[in-house]
C-alpha positions as CSV (number, residue, x, y, z in Angstrom):
1,M,-69.7,5.8,-20.7
2,S,-68.3,8.7,-20.2
3,L,-68.1,12.5,-20.8
4,N,-68.2,13.3,-24.4
5,R,-68.5,16.3,-26.3
6,F,-71.9,17.0,-26.2
7,H,-72.5,16.7,-22.2
8,L,-69.4,19.1,-21.8
9,T,-71.6,21.5,-24.5
10,V,-74.6,21.0,-22.6
11,M,-72.8,21.3,-18.9
12,S,-71.0,24.6,-20.8
13,A,-75.0,25.2,-21.9
14,W,-77.0,25.4,-18.4
15,F,-73.9,27.5,-16.8
16,M,-73.9,30.3,-19.5
17,T,-77.5,30.4,-19.3
18,L,-77.5,30.8,-15.5
19,V,-75.2,33.5,-15.5
20,V,-77.6,35.4,-17.5
21,V,-80.0,35.2,-15.8
22,L,-78.9,36.4,-13.2
23,G,-77.4,38.9,-15.4
24,I,-81.0,40.0,-16.1
25,G,-81.9,39.8,-12.4
26,L,-79.4,41.8,-11.0
27,T,-80.5,44.9,-14.5
28,A,-83.7,44.9,-13.3
29,G,-83.6,45.8,-9.1
30,I,-83.4,42.7,-7.7
31,E,-81.4,42.7,-4.6
32,P,-78.5,40.3,-4.2
33,S,-78.7,38.1,-1.1
34,L,-76.9,35.3,0.7
35,T,-80.0,33.3,-0.4
36,G,-80.5,33.6,-3.6
37,A,-76.7,33.6,-4.2
38,L,-76.7,29.7,-2.3
39,G,-79.8,29.3,-4.5
40,A,-77.9,30.2,-7.8
41,A,-74.9,27.9,-6.8
42,G,-77.4,25.0,-6.4
43,L,-79.6,25.9,-9.5
44,G,-75.9,25.4,-11.5
45,C,-73.8,22.5,-10.1
46,V,-76.0,20.1,-9.3
47,P,-77.2,19.4,-13.1
48,A,-73.4,19.5,-13.4
49,I,-72.9,16.5,-10.5
50,I,-76.0,14.2,-11.8
51,L,-73.6,14.7,-15.0
52,L,-70.5,13.5,-13.6
53,M,-72.1,11.0,-11.4
54,V,-74.1,9.3,-13.8
55,F,-71.2,9.3,-16.9
56,R,-68.2,8.6,-14.6
57,G,-66.3,6.4,-17.0
58,A,-65.8,3.8,-18.9
59,P,-68.2,1.0,-19.3
60,P,-67.8,-2.4,-17.1
61,R,-65.9,-5.2,-19.9
62,T,-68.0,-7.2,-21.1
63,I,-68.0,-10.8,-21.1
64,A,-66.8,-11.4,-24.5
65,E,-63.9,-9.1,-23.4
66,V,-62.8,-10.9,-20.6
67,L,-62.8,-14.3,-22.5
68,H,-60.6,-12.5,-25.6
69,H,-58.8,-11.5,-23.1
70,A,-58.2,-14.4,-20.7
71,E,-57.4,-16.2,-24.1
72,G,-55.1,-14.1,-25.4
73,S,-53.4,-14.4,-22.2
74,R,-53.2,-18.9,-22.1
75,D,-52.1,-18.4,-25.7
76,R,-48.9,-16.5,-25.0
77,A,-47.7,-18.6,-22.2
78,A,-48.1,-21.3,-23.9
79,R,-46.1,-19.9,-26.8
80,A,-43.5,-18.5,-24.3
81,S,-43.1,-22.2,-22.5
82,A,-42.8,-23.8,-25.6
83,L,-40.2,-21.3,-26.8
84,E,-38.3,-22.1,-23.3
85,N,-38.5,-25.8,-23.9
86,F,-37.3,-25.6,-27.6
C-alpha cells in the first residue's frame, strides 16, 4: 500500500488542527516554553511518522504475479532461441 490522496489529506488536516490549537493557546495567554514546543513538535510529527511507516511503498508481488512474469520470460527466451536457430 502506498500513500494516497486521503492519507495526505489526513496528515494535512492534522497539521492544520495542531497549528490552530497552538494559535488559540498562544492567544489565550499560555506562555511558550521549551517543553511545550517539544510536546507540540511530538504531537505534530508522530501521526505522520506512523502513516509513513505503515504505508511505505507498494505491496509485495503475489505468487501469481511472480509466476506470470517467470512464464513470460521463459516464452520470450524460447522465441529468441528459435529465431536464432532459424
